[in-house]
PDB file of N, CA, C and O in Angstrom:
ATOM      1  N   MET A   1      27.922 -51.130  -6.696  1.00  0.00           N
ATOM      2  CA  MET A   1      28.275 -49.957  -7.450  1.00  0.00           C
ATOM      3  C   MET A   1      29.598 -50.252  -7.680  1.00  0.00           C
ATOM      4  O   MET A   1      30.488 -50.444  -6.851  1.00  0.00           O
ATOM      5  N   PRO A   2      29.673 -50.282  -9.579  1.00  0.00           N
ATOM      6  CA  PRO A   2      31.149 -50.491  -9.908  1.00  0.00           C
ATOM      7  C   PRO A   2      32.091 -49.074  -9.964  1.00  0.00           C
ATOM      8  O   PRO A   2      31.833 -47.931 -10.339  1.00  0.00           O
ATOM      9  N   THR A   3      33.486 -49.807  -9.325  1.00  0.00           N
ATOM     10  CA  THR A   3      34.468 -48.598  -9.330  1.00  0.00           C
ATOM     11  C   THR A   3      35.059 -48.603 -10.831  1.00  0.00           C
ATOM     12  O   THR A   3      35.443 -49.637 -11.377  1.00  0.00           O
ATOM     13  N   ILE A   4      35.087 -47.429 -11.389  1.00  0.00           N
ATOM     14  CA  ILE A   4      35.738 -47.279 -12.506  1.00  0.00           C
ATOM     15  C   ILE A   4      37.057 -46.546 -12.422  1.00  0.00           C
ATOM     16  O   ILE A   4      37.747 -46.437 -13.436  1.00  0.00           O
ATOM     17  N   SER A   5      37.469 -46.002 -11.186  1.00  0.00           N
ATOM     18  CA  SER A   5      38.729 -45.575 -11.429  1.00  0.00           C
ATOM     19  C   SER A   5      39.356 -45.294  -9.895  1.00  0.00           C
ATOM     20  O   SER A   5      38.602 -45.115  -8.939  1.00  0.00           O
ATOM     21  N   ARG A   6      40.406 -45.281  -9.802  1.00  0.00           N
ATOM     22  CA  ARG A   6      41.379 -45.330  -8.637  1.00  0.00           C
ATOM     23  C   ARG A   6      42.394 -44.518  -8.753  1.00  0.00           C
ATOM     24  O   ARG A   6      43.230 -44.756  -9.625  1.00  0.00           O
ATOM     25  N   PHE A   7      42.562 -43.176  -7.740  1.00  0.00           N
ATOM     26  CA  PHE A   7      43.849 -42.770  -7.922  1.00  0.00           C
ATOM     27  C   PHE A   7      44.339 -41.485  -6.537  1.00  0.00           C
ATOM     28  O   PHE A   7      43.616 -40.522  -6.280  1.00  0.00           O
ATOM     29  N   TYR A   8      45.336 -41.693  -5.992  1.00  0.00           N
ATOM     30  CA  TYR A   8      45.854 -40.693  -4.677  1.00  0.00           C
ATOM     31  C   TYR A   8      44.592 -41.198  -3.918  1.00  0.00           C
ATOM     32  O   TYR A   8      43.723 -40.393  -3.583  1.00  0.00           O
ATOM     33  N   GLY A   9      44.491 -42.468  -3.656  1.00  0.00           N
ATOM     34  CA  GLY A   9      43.403 -42.430  -2.235  1.00  0.00           C
ATOM     35  C   GLY A   9      41.645 -41.967  -2.687  1.00  0.00           C
ATOM     36  O   GLY A   9      40.669 -41.847  -1.947  1.00  0.00           O
ATOM     37  N   ILE A  10      41.737 -41.831  -3.815  1.00  0.00           N
ATOM     38  CA  ILE A  10      40.115 -41.132  -4.219  1.00  0.00           C
ATOM     39  C   ILE A  10      39.628 -42.274  -5.169  1.00  0.00           C
ATOM     40  O   ILE A  10      40.276 -42.378  -6.210  1.00  0.00           O
ATOM     41  N   VAL A  11      38.584 -43.157  -4.981  1.00  0.00           N
ATOM     42  CA  VAL A  11      37.566 -44.077  -5.578  1.00  0.00           C
ATOM     43  C   VAL A  11      36.463 -43.726  -6.249  1.00  0.00           C
ATOM     44  O   VAL A  11      35.447 -43.370  -5.652  1.00  0.00           O
ATOM     45  N   ILE A  12      36.544 -43.788  -7.593  1.00  0.00           N
ATOM     46  CA  ILE A  12      35.424 -43.010  -8.401  1.00  0.00           C
ATOM     47  C   ILE A  12      34.663 -44.097  -8.931  1.00  0.00           C
ATOM     48  O   ILE A  12      35.138 -44.944  -9.687  1.00  0.00           O
ATOM     49  N   MET A  13      33.155 -44.062  -8.425  1.00  0.00           N
ATOM     50  CA  MET A  13      32.245 -44.917  -8.913  1.00  0.00           C
ATOM     51  C   MET A  13      31.309 -44.720  -9.748  1.00  0.00           C
ATOM     52  O   MET A  13      31.177 -43.550 -10.105  1.00  0.00           O
ATOM     53  N   MET A  14      30.339 -45.771 -10.352  1.00  0.00           N
ATOM     54  CA  MET A  14      29.208 -45.240 -10.766  1.00  0.00           C
ATOM     55  C   MET A  14      28.302 -46.087 -10.778  1.00  0.00           C
ATOM     56  O   MET A  14      28.579 -47.230 -11.142  1.00  0.00           O
ATOM     57  N   TYR A  15      26.644 -45.666 -10.281  1.00  0.00           N
ATOM     58  CA  TYR A  15      25.861 -46.804 -10.358  1.00  0.00           C
ATOM     59  C   TYR A  15      25.109 -46.775 -11.501  1.00  0.00           C
ATOM     60  O   TYR A  15      24.983 -45.686 -12.061  1.00  0.00           O
ATOM     61  N   HIS A  16      24.358 -48.156 -12.160  1.00  0.00           N
ATOM     62  CA  HIS A  16      23.830 -48.187 -13.065  1.00  0.00           C
ATOM     63  C   HIS A  16      22.558 -47.748 -12.973  1.00  0.00           C
ATOM     64  O   HIS A  16      22.228 -47.130 -13.985  1.00  0.00           O
ATOM     65  N   ASN A  17      21.781 -47.823 -12.213  1.00  0.00           N
ATOM     66  CA  ASN A  17      20.294 -47.124 -12.001  1.00  0.00           C
ATOM     67  C   ASN A  17      20.053 -45.681 -11.340  1.00  0.00           C
ATOM     68  O   ASN A  17      19.058 -45.457 -10.650  1.00  0.00           O
ATOM     69  N   ASP A  18      21.093 -44.669 -11.620  1.00  0.00           N
ATOM     70  CA  ASP A  18      20.839 -43.445 -10.632  1.00  0.00           C
ATOM     71  C   ASP A  18      20.088 -42.502 -11.404  1.00  0.00           C
ATOM     72  O   ASP A  18      20.336 -42.317 -12.595  1.00  0.00           O
ATOM     73  N   ARG A  19      18.908 -41.712 -10.598  1.00  0.00           N
ATOM     74  CA  ARG A  19      18.489 -41.140 -11.329  1.00  0.00           C
ATOM     75  C   ARG A  19      18.413 -39.187 -11.352  1.00  0.00           C
ATOM     76  O   ARG A  19      17.550 -38.427 -11.792  1.00  0.00           O
ATOM     77  N   HIS A  20      19.648 -38.947 -10.713  1.00  0.00           N
ATOM     78  CA  HIS A  20      19.996 -37.953 -10.820  1.00  0.00           C
ATOM     79  C   HIS A  20      20.550 -37.566 -12.572  1.00  0.00           C
ATOM     80  O   HIS A  20      20.594 -38.367 -13.506  1.00  0.00           O
ATOM     81  N   ALA A  21      20.909 -36.149 -12.590  1.00  0.00           N
ATOM     82  CA  ALA A  21      21.757 -35.577 -14.046  1.00  0.00           C
ATOM     83  C   ALA A  21      23.009 -36.633 -14.122  1.00  0.00           C
ATOM     84  O   ALA A  21      23.453 -37.207 -13.128  1.00  0.00           O
ATOM     85  N   PRO A  22      23.410 -36.769 -15.191  1.00  0.00           N
ATOM     86  CA  PRO A  22      25.122 -37.295 -15.357  1.00  0.00           C
ATOM     87  C   PRO A  22      25.949 -36.842 -14.483  1.00  0.00           C
ATOM     88  O   PRO A  22      26.237 -35.653 -14.345  1.00  0.00           O
ATOM     89  N   HIS A  23      26.430 -37.866 -13.768  1.00  0.00           N
ATOM     90  CA  HIS A  23      27.240 -37.970 -12.295  1.00  0.00           C
ATOM     91  C   HIS A  23      27.884 -38.939 -11.931  1.00  0.00           C
ATOM     92  O   HIS A  23      27.456 -40.054 -12.230  1.00  0.00           O
ATOM     93  N   PHE A  24      29.104 -38.809 -11.180  1.00  0.00           N
ATOM     94  CA  PHE A  24      29.746 -40.064 -10.700  1.00  0.00           C
ATOM     95  C   PHE A  24      29.997 -40.083  -8.926  1.00  0.00           C
ATOM     96  O   PHE A  24      29.744 -38.982  -8.436  1.00  0.00           O
ATOM     97  N   HIS A  25      30.244 -40.664  -8.365  1.00  0.00           N
ATOM     98  CA  HIS A  25      30.498 -40.683  -7.094  1.00  0.00           C
ATOM     99  C   HIS A  25      32.191 -40.866  -6.737  1.00  0.00           C
ATOM    100  O   HIS A  25      32.965 -41.580  -7.376  1.00  0.00           O
ATOM    101  N   ALA A  26      32.504 -40.096  -5.650  1.00  0.00           N
ATOM    102  CA  ALA A  26      33.924 -39.831  -5.447  1.00  0.00           C
ATOM    103  C   ALA A  26      34.014 -40.251  -3.972  1.00  0.00           C
ATOM    104  O   ALA A  26      33.224 -39.833  -3.125  1.00  0.00           O
ATOM    105  N   LYS A  27      35.086 -41.157  -3.694  1.00  0.00           N
ATOM    106  CA  LYS A  27      35.261 -41.277  -2.363  1.00  0.00           C
ATOM    107  C   LYS A  27      36.489 -41.106  -1.705  1.00  0.00           C
ATOM    108  O   LYS A  27      37.428 -41.676  -2.259  1.00  0.00           O
ATOM    109  N   TYR A  28      36.707 -40.584  -0.846  1.00  0.00           N
ATOM    110  CA  TYR A  28      38.134 -40.350  -0.360  1.00  0.00           C
ATOM    111  C   TYR A  28      38.184 -40.212   0.960  1.00  0.00           C
ATOM    112  O   TYR A  28      37.839 -39.215   1.594  1.00  0.00           O
ATOM    113  N   GLY A  29      38.780 -41.595   1.542  1.00  0.00           N
ATOM    114  CA  GLY A  29      38.160 -41.800   3.431  1.00  0.00           C
ATOM    115  C   GLY A  29      37.092 -42.171   3.539  1.00  0.00           C
ATOM    116  O   GLY A  29      36.571 -43.042   2.842  1.00  0.00           O
ATOM    117  N   GLU A  30      36.318 -41.251   4.908  1.00  0.00           N
ATOM    118  CA  GLU A  30      35.046 -40.846   4.834  1.00  0.00           C
ATOM    119  C   GLU A  30      34.238 -40.220   4.276  1.00  0.00           C
ATOM    120  O   GLU A  30      33.026 -40.370   4.433  1.00  0.00           O
ATOM    121  N   PHE A  31      34.818 -39.337   3.459  1.00  0.00           N
ATOM    122  CA  PHE A  31      34.270 -38.409   2.630  1.00  0.00           C
ATOM    123  C   PHE A  31      33.504 -38.864   1.236  1.00  0.00           C
ATOM    124  O   PHE A  31      34.141 -39.754   0.672  1.00  0.00           O
ATOM    125  N   THR A  32      32.194 -38.445   0.478  1.00  0.00           N
ATOM    126  CA  THR A  32      31.752 -39.215  -0.100  1.00  0.00           C
ATOM    127  C   THR A  32      31.140 -37.458  -1.283  1.00  0.00           C
ATOM    128  O   THR A  32      30.784 -36.351  -0.877  1.00  0.00           O
ATOM    129  N   ALA A  33      31.253 -37.892  -2.461  1.00  0.00           N
ATOM    130  CA  ALA A  33      30.312 -36.668  -2.956  1.00  0.00           C
ATOM    131  C   ALA A  33      29.846 -37.131  -4.516  1.00  0.00           C
ATOM    132  O   ALA A  33      30.710 -37.705  -5.177  1.00  0.00           O
ATOM    133  N   LEU A  34      28.822 -36.959  -4.996  1.00  0.00           N
ATOM    134  CA  LEU A  34      28.262 -36.800  -5.986  1.00  0.00           C
ATOM    135  C   LEU A  34      28.698 -35.309  -7.047  1.00  0.00           C
ATOM    136  O   LEU A  34      28.394 -34.130  -6.864  1.00  0.00           O
ATOM    137  N   ILE A  35      29.391 -35.853  -8.003  1.00  0.00           N
ATOM    138  CA  ILE A  35      29.812 -34.995  -8.723  1.00  0.00           C
ATOM    139  C   ILE A  35      29.185 -34.755 -10.059  1.00  0.00           C
ATOM    140  O   ILE A  35      29.069 -35.821 -10.663  1.00  0.00           O
ATOM    141  N   ALA A  36      28.818 -33.902 -10.614  1.00  0.00           N
ATOM    142  CA  ALA A  36      28.189 -33.530 -11.994  1.00  0.00           C
ATOM    143  C   ALA A  36      29.244 -33.862 -13.015  1.00  0.00           C
ATOM    144  O   ALA A  36      30.409 -33.570 -12.746  1.00  0.00           O
ATOM    145  N   ILE A  37      28.969 -34.414 -14.101  1.00  0.00           N
ATOM    146  CA  ILE A  37      29.806 -34.617 -14.938  1.00  0.00           C
ATOM    147  C   ILE A  37      29.915 -33.540 -16.080  1.00  0.00           C
ATOM    148  O   ILE A  37      30.808 -33.752 -16.901  1.00  0.00           O
ATOM    149  N   ASP A  38      29.224 -32.535 -16.238  1.00  0.00           N
ATOM    150  CA  ASP A  38      28.979 -31.184 -17.069  1.00  0.00           C
ATOM    151  C   ASP A  38      29.462 -30.335 -16.686  1.00  0.00           C
ATOM    152  O   ASP A  38      29.764 -29.508 -17.546  1.00  0.00           O
ATOM    153  N   ASP A  39      29.838 -29.989 -15.226  1.00  0.00           N
ATOM    154  CA  ASP A  39      30.620 -28.704 -14.530  1.00  0.00           C
ATOM    155  C   ASP A  39      31.403 -29.148 -13.482  1.00  0.00           C
ATOM    156  O   ASP A  39      31.946 -28.308 -12.766  1.00  0.00           O
ATOM    157  N   GLY A  40      31.576 -30.525 -13.238  1.00  0.00           N
ATOM    158  CA  GLY A  40      32.211 -30.865 -11.903  1.00  0.00           C
ATOM    159  C   GLY A  40      31.760 -29.983 -10.725  1.00  0.00           C
ATOM    160  O   GLY A  40      32.587 -29.736  -9.846  1.00  0.00           O
ATOM    161  N   SER A  41      30.562 -29.511 -10.644  1.00  0.00           N
ATOM    162  CA  SER A  41      29.929 -28.840  -9.230  1.00  0.00           C
ATOM    163  C   SER A  41      29.744 -30.236  -8.584  1.00  0.00           C
ATOM    164  O   SER A  41      29.588 -31.261  -9.249  1.00  0.00           O
ATOM    165  N   ILE A  42      29.778 -30.185  -7.099  1.00  0.00           N
ATOM    166  CA  ILE A  42      29.606 -30.908  -6.049  1.00  0.00           C
ATOM    167  C   ILE A  42      27.737 -31.064  -6.002  1.00  0.00           C
ATOM    168  O   ILE A  42      27.039 -30.126  -5.616  1.00  0.00           O
ATOM    169  N   ILE A  43      27.194 -32.308  -6.432  1.00  0.00           N
ATOM    170  CA  ILE A  43      25.665 -32.393  -5.999  1.00  0.00           C
ATOM    171  C   ILE A  43      24.980 -32.502  -5.054  1.00  0.00           C
ATOM    172  O   ILE A  43      23.917 -31.975  -4.727  1.00  0.00           O
ATOM    173  N   ALA A  44      25.925 -33.556  -4.391  1.00  0.00           N
ATOM    174  CA  ALA A  44      25.519 -33.995  -2.832  1.00  0.00           C
ATOM    175  C   ALA A  44      26.920 -34.493  -1.998  1.00  0.00           C
ATOM    176  O   ALA A  44      27.793 -35.209  -2.488  1.00  0.00           O
ATOM    177  N   GLY A  45      26.917 -33.985  -0.737  1.00  0.00           N
ATOM    178  CA  GLY A  45      28.062 -34.407  -0.169  1.00  0.00           C
ATOM    179  C   GLY A  45      29.367 -33.876  -0.082  1.00  0.00           C
ATOM    180  O   GLY A  45      29.469 -33.088  -1.022  1.00  0.00           O
ATOM    181  N   ARG A  46      30.179 -33.898   0.419  1.00  0.00           N
ATOM    182  CA  ARG A  46      31.579 -33.142   0.039  1.00  0.00           C
ATOM    183  C   ARG A  46      33.179 -34.029   0.471  1.00  0.00           C
ATOM    184  O   ARG A  46      33.336 -35.046   1.146  1.00  0.00           O
ATOM    185  N   LEU A  47      34.180 -33.164  -0.228  1.00  0.00           N
ATOM    186  CA  LEU A  47      35.422 -33.680  -0.456  1.00  0.00           C
ATOM    187  C   LEU A  47      36.241 -32.846   0.389  1.00  0.00           C
ATOM    188  O   LEU A  47      35.743 -31.776   0.739  1.00  0.00           O
ATOM    189  N   PRO A  48      37.414 -33.136   0.787  1.00  0.00           N
ATOM    190  CA  PRO A  48      38.647 -31.869   1.318  1.00  0.00           C
ATOM    191  C   PRO A  48      38.765 -31.086  -0.267  1.00  0.00           C
ATOM    192  O   PRO A  48      38.267 -31.399  -1.348  1.00  0.00           O
ATOM    193  N   ILE A  49      39.452 -30.203   0.045  1.00  0.00           N
ATOM    194  CA  ILE A  49      39.341 -29.319  -1.008  1.00  0.00           C
ATOM    195  C   ILE A  49      40.594 -29.696  -1.994  1.00  0.00           C
ATOM    196  O   ILE A  49      40.551 -29.531  -3.213  1.00  0.00           O
ATOM    197  N   ARG A  50      41.714 -30.225  -1.283  1.00  0.00           N
ATOM    198  CA  ARG A  50      42.587 -31.329  -2.238  1.00  0.00           C
ATOM    199  C   ARG A  50      42.326 -32.311  -3.125  1.00  0.00           C
ATOM    200  O   ARG A  50      42.863 -32.423  -4.227  1.00  0.00           O
ATOM    201  N   ALA A  51      41.315 -33.193  -2.550  1.00  0.00           N
ATOM    202  CA  ALA A  51      40.622 -34.146  -3.142  1.00  0.00           C
ATOM    203  C   ALA A  51      39.905 -33.562  -3.919  1.00  0.00           C
ATOM    204  O   ALA A  51      40.311 -33.643  -5.078  1.00  0.00           O
ATOM    205  N   TYR A  52      38.825 -32.892  -3.759  1.00  0.00           N
ATOM    206  CA  TYR A  52      38.276 -32.301  -4.976  1.00  0.00           C
ATOM    207  C   TYR A  52      38.698 -31.729  -6.156  1.00  0.00           C
ATOM    208  O   TYR A  52      38.129 -31.853  -7.240  1.00  0.00           O
ATOM    209  N   HIS A  53      40.024 -30.897  -5.866  1.00  0.00           N
ATOM    210  CA  HIS A  53      40.803 -30.558  -6.911  1.00  0.00           C
ATOM    211  C   HIS A  53      41.453 -31.432  -7.869  1.00  0.00           C
ATOM    212  O   HIS A  53      41.650 -31.105  -9.039  1.00  0.00           O
ATOM    213  N   LEU A  54      41.839 -32.734  -7.278  1.00  0.00           N
ATOM    214  CA  LEU A  54      42.121 -33.517  -8.125  1.00  0.00           C
ATOM    215  C   LEU A  54      41.335 -34.389  -8.843  1.00  0.00           C
ATOM    216  O   LEU A  54      41.751 -35.012  -9.821  1.00  0.00           O
ATOM    217  N   VAL A  55      39.807 -34.489  -8.242  1.00  0.00           N
ATOM    218  CA  VAL A  55      38.629 -35.109  -9.156  1.00  0.00           C
ATOM    219  C   VAL A  55      38.450 -34.168 -10.404  1.00  0.00           C
ATOM    220  O   VAL A  55      38.405 -34.658 -11.532  1.00  0.00           O
ATOM    221  N   LEU A  56      38.345 -32.765 -10.188  1.00  0.00           N
ATOM    222  CA  LEU A  56      38.322 -31.641 -10.820  1.00  0.00           C
ATOM    223  C   LEU A  56      39.495 -32.317 -12.641  1.00  0.00           C
ATOM    224  O   LEU A  56      39.298 -32.695 -13.796  1.00  0.00           O
ATOM    225  N   GLU A  57      40.358 -32.116 -11.898  1.00  0.00           N
ATOM    226  CA  GLU A  57      41.878 -32.265 -12.902  1.00  0.00           C
ATOM    227  C   GLU A  57      41.449 -33.557 -13.669  1.00  0.00           C
ATOM    228  O   GLU A  57      41.772 -33.558 -14.856  1.00  0.00           O
ATOM    229  N   TRP A  58      40.708 -34.777 -13.160  1.00  0.00           N
ATOM    230  CA  TRP A  58      40.741 -35.867 -13.788  1.00  0.00           C
ATOM    231  C   TRP A  58      39.576 -35.837 -14.203  1.00  0.00           C
ATOM    232  O   TRP A  58      39.423 -36.679 -15.088  1.00  0.00           O
ATOM    233  N   LEU A  59      38.534 -35.176 -13.952  1.00  0.00           N
ATOM    234  CA  LEU A  59      37.120 -34.811 -14.648  1.00  0.00           C
ATOM    235  C   LEU A  59      37.484 -34.209 -16.112  1.00  0.00           C
ATOM    236  O   LEU A  59      36.916 -34.566 -17.143  1.00  0.00           O
ATOM    237  N   ALA A  60      38.346 -33.401 -16.054  1.00  0.00           N
ATOM    238  CA  ALA A  60      38.790 -32.613 -17.138  1.00  0.00           C
ATOM    239  C   ALA A  60      39.481 -33.434 -17.958  1.00  0.00           C
ATOM    240  O   ALA A  60      39.265 -32.971 -19.077  1.00  0.00           O
ATOM    241  N   LEU A  61      40.140 -34.319 -18.063  1.00  0.00           N
ATOM    242  CA  LEU A  61      40.630 -35.501 -18.616  1.00  0.00           C
ATOM    243  C   LEU A  61      39.728 -36.174 -19.116  1.00  0.00           C
ATOM    244  O   LEU A  61      39.984 -36.160 -20.320  1.00  0.00           O
ATOM    245  N   HIS A  62      38.635 -36.885 -18.923  1.00  0.00           N
ATOM    246  CA  HIS A  62      38.030 -37.906 -18.907  1.00  0.00           C
ATOM    247  C   HIS A  62      36.421 -37.599 -18.912  1.00  0.00           C
ATOM    248  O   HIS A  62      35.537 -38.423 -18.677  1.00  0.00           O
ATOM    249  N   ARG A  63      36.255 -36.212 -19.237  1.00  0.00           N
ATOM    250  CA  ARG A  63      34.845 -36.411 -19.415  1.00  0.00           C
ATOM    251  C   ARG A  63      34.257 -37.011 -20.518  1.00  0.00           C
ATOM    252  O   ARG A  63      33.063 -37.246 -20.329  1.00  0.00           O
ATOM    253  N   ARG A  64      34.695 -37.351 -21.642  1.00  0.00           N
ATOM    254  CA  ARG A  64      34.005 -38.158 -22.580  1.00  0.00           C
ATOM    255  C   ARG A  64      33.747 -39.740 -22.178  1.00  0.00           C
ATOM    256  O   ARG A  64      32.738 -40.428 -22.333  1.00  0.00           O
ATOM    257  N   GLU A  65      34.819 -40.009 -21.701  1.00  0.00           N
ATOM    258  CA  GLU A  65      34.609 -41.103 -21.190  1.00  0.00           C
ATOM    259  C   GLU A  65      33.771 -41.563 -20.131  1.00  0.00           C
ATOM    260  O   GLU A  65      33.388 -42.726 -20.007  1.00  0.00           O
ATOM    261  N   LEU A  66      33.440 -40.411 -19.213  1.00  0.00           N
ATOM    262  CA  LEU A  66      32.570 -40.699 -18.430  1.00  0.00           C
ATOM    263  C   LEU A  66      31.093 -40.412 -18.912  1.00  0.00           C
ATOM    264  O   LEU A  66      30.204 -41.011 -18.306  1.00  0.00           O
ATOM    265  N   LEU A  67      30.747 -39.579 -19.914  1.00  0.00           N
ATOM    266  CA  LEU A  67      29.623 -39.683 -20.548  1.00  0.00           C
ATOM    267  C   LEU A  67      29.229 -40.783 -21.183  1.00  0.00           C
ATOM    268  O   LEU A  67      28.037 -41.025 -21.369  1.00  0.00           O
ATOM    269  N   ALA A  68      30.207 -41.571 -21.584  1.00  0.00           N
ATOM    270  CA  ALA A  68      30.046 -42.688 -22.121  1.00  0.00           C
ATOM    271  C   ALA A  68      29.808 -43.816 -21.474  1.00  0.00           C
ATOM    272  O   ALA A  68      29.197 -44.769 -21.956  1.00  0.00           O
ATOM    273  N   ASN A  69      30.358 -43.751 -20.164  1.00  0.00           N
ATOM    274  CA  ASN A  69      29.961 -45.062 -18.944  1.00  0.00           C
ATOM    275  C   ASN A  69      28.731 -44.479 -18.426  1.00  0.00           C
ATOM    276  O   ASN A  69      28.001 -45.392 -18.041  1.00  0.00           O
ATOM    277  N   TRP A  70      28.228 -43.394 -18.267  1.00  0.00           N
ATOM    278  CA  TRP A  70      26.910 -43.131 -17.958  1.00  0.00           C
ATOM    279  C   TRP A  70      25.911 -43.356 -18.902  1.00  0.00           C
ATOM    280  O   TRP A  70      24.783 -43.743 -18.599  1.00  0.00           O
ATOM    281  N   GLU A  71      26.376 -43.073 -20.297  1.00  0.00           N
ATOM    282  CA  GLU A  71      25.100 -43.962 -21.399  1.00  0.00           C
ATOM    283  C   GLU A  71      24.887 -45.434 -21.028  1.00  0.00           C
ATOM    284  O   GLU A  71      23.836 -46.035 -20.806  1.00  0.00           O
ATOM    285  N   ASP A  72      26.121 -45.845 -21.018  1.00  0.00           N
ATOM    286  CA  ASP A  72      26.120 -47.567 -20.868  1.00  0.00           C
ATOM    287  C   ASP A  72      25.388 -47.896 -19.424  1.00  0.00           C
ATOM    288  O   ASP A  72      24.646 -48.867 -19.273  1.00  0.00           O
ATOM    289  N   ALA A  73      25.710 -46.936 -18.376  1.00  0.00           N
ATOM    290  CA  ALA A  73      24.837 -47.125 -17.238  1.00  0.00           C
ATOM    291  C   ALA A  73      23.404 -47.350 -17.106  1.00  0.00           C
ATOM    292  O   ALA A  73      22.838 -48.136 -16.347  1.00  0.00           O
ATOM    293  N   ARG A  74      22.703 -46.231 -18.289  1.00  0.00           N
ATOM    294  CA  ARG A  74      21.347 -46.229 -18.459  1.00  0.00           C
ATOM    295  C   ARG A  74      21.114 -47.578 -18.980  1.00  0.00           C
ATOM    296  O   ARG A  74      20.101 -48.160 -18.591  1.00  0.00           O
ATOM    297  N   LYS A  75      21.896 -48.155 -19.796  1.00  0.00           N
ATOM    298  CA  LYS A  75      21.696 -49.326 -20.691  1.00  0.00           C
ATOM    299  C   LYS A  75      21.956 -50.515 -20.163  1.00  0.00           C
ATOM    300  O   LYS A  75      21.846 -51.565 -20.796  1.00  0.00           O
ATOM    301  N   GLN A  76      22.326 -50.430 -18.940  1.00  0.00           N
ATOM    302  CA  GLN A  76      22.659 -51.724 -17.817  1.00  0.00           C
ATOM    303  C   GLN A  76      23.773 -52.263 -18.710  1.00  0.00           C
ATOM    304  O   GLN A  76      23.695 -53.466 -18.960  1.00  0.00           O
ATOM    305  N   SER A  77      24.803 -51.583 -19.238  1.00  0.00           N
ATOM    306  CA  SER A  77      25.704 -52.618 -19.779  1.00  0.00           C
ATOM    307  C   SER A  77      27.111 -52.233 -18.873  1.00  0.00           C
ATOM    308  O   SER A  77      27.311 -51.169 -18.287  1.00  0.00           O
ATOM    309  N   GLU A  78      27.890 -53.246 -18.928  1.00  0.00           N
ATOM    310  CA  GLU A  78      29.000 -52.998 -18.340  1.00  0.00           C
ATOM    311  C   GLU A  78      30.030 -51.799 -18.709  1.00  0.00           C
ATOM    312  O   GLU A  78      30.442 -51.489 -19.827  1.00  0.00           O
ATOM    313  N   LEU A  79      30.362 -51.152 -17.320  1.00  0.00           N
ATOM    314  CA  LEU A  79      31.295 -49.941 -17.534  1.00  0.00           C
ATOM    315  C   LEU A  79      32.632 -50.193 -17.769  1.00  0.00           C
ATOM    316  O   LEU A  79      33.110 -51.289 -17.476  1.00  0.00           O
ATOM    317  N   SER A  80      33.289 -49.318 -18.257  1.00  0.00           N
ATOM    318  CA  SER A  80      34.471 -49.268 -18.591  1.00  0.00           C
ATOM    319  C   SER A  80      35.616 -48.369 -17.512  1.00  0.00           C
ATOM    320  O   SER A  80      35.474 -47.160 -17.324  1.00  0.00           O
ATOM    321  N   THR A  81      36.876 -49.275 -16.785  1.00  0.00           N
ATOM    322  CA  THR A  81      37.568 -48.717 -16.369  1.00  0.00           C
ATOM    323  C   THR A  81      38.265 -47.526 -17.058  1.00  0.00           C
ATOM    324  O   THR A  81      38.732 -47.732 -18.179  1.00  0.00           O
ATOM    325  N   ILE A  82      38.408 -46.078 -16.407  1.00  0.00           N
ATOM    326  CA  ILE A  82      38.661 -45.024 -16.928  1.00  0.00           C
ATOM    327  C   ILE A  82      40.125 -44.969 -15.670  1.00  0.00           C
ATOM    328  O   ILE A  82      40.093 -45.180 -14.457  1.00  0.00           O
ATOM    329  N   GLU A  83      41.711 -44.475 -16.879  1.00  0.00           N
ATOM    330  CA  GLU A  83      42.825 -44.401 -16.144  1.00  0.00           C
ATOM    331  C   GLU A  83      42.504 -43.148 -15.063  1.00  0.00           C
ATOM    332  O   GLU A  83      41.649 -42.271 -15.186  1.00  0.00           O
ATOM    333  N   GLY A  84      43.451 -43.345 -13.981  1.00  0.00           N
ATOM    334  CA  GLY A  84      43.449 -42.510 -13.011  1.00  0.00           C
ATOM    335  C   GLY A  84      44.636 -41.333 -13.121  1.00  0.00           C
ATOM    336  O   GLY A  84      45.478 -41.331 -14.019  1.00  0.00           O
ATOM    337  N   LEU A  85      44.568 -40.417 -12.147  1.00  0.00           N
ATOM    338  CA  LEU A  85      45.961 -39.675 -12.802  1.00  0.00           C
ATOM    339  C   LEU A  85      46.972 -39.905 -12.447  1.00  0.00           C
ATOM    340  O   LEU A  85      47.125 -40.381 -11.322  1.00  0.00           O
ATOM    341  N   LEU A  86      47.879 -39.689 -13.158  1.00  0.00           N
ATOM    342  CA  LEU A  86      49.855 -40.127 -12.918  1.00  0.00           C
ATOM    343  C   LEU A  86      50.229 -39.474 -11.879  1.00  0.00           C
ATOM    344  O   LEU A  86      51.395 -39.548 -11.490  1.00  0.00           O
TER     345      LEU A  86
END
């Protein structure tokens, strides 16, 4: 699964052949979650609240880039790296 961003110990990844609605995977330590791109809801898994809030902040800044990556993933194309939070 390609890593598309990293920030504050959070790793953001996206599969090429995922079947759910547009989403990405966020990993922080031993925690993992599937996050919906459209509204930031947790589809599955969990994150500590502080990490989840950072992911939501990052999502708000990069929603268009994530949707573009989602479309590229559906086409089996290479995914773009997205800048993390600074």
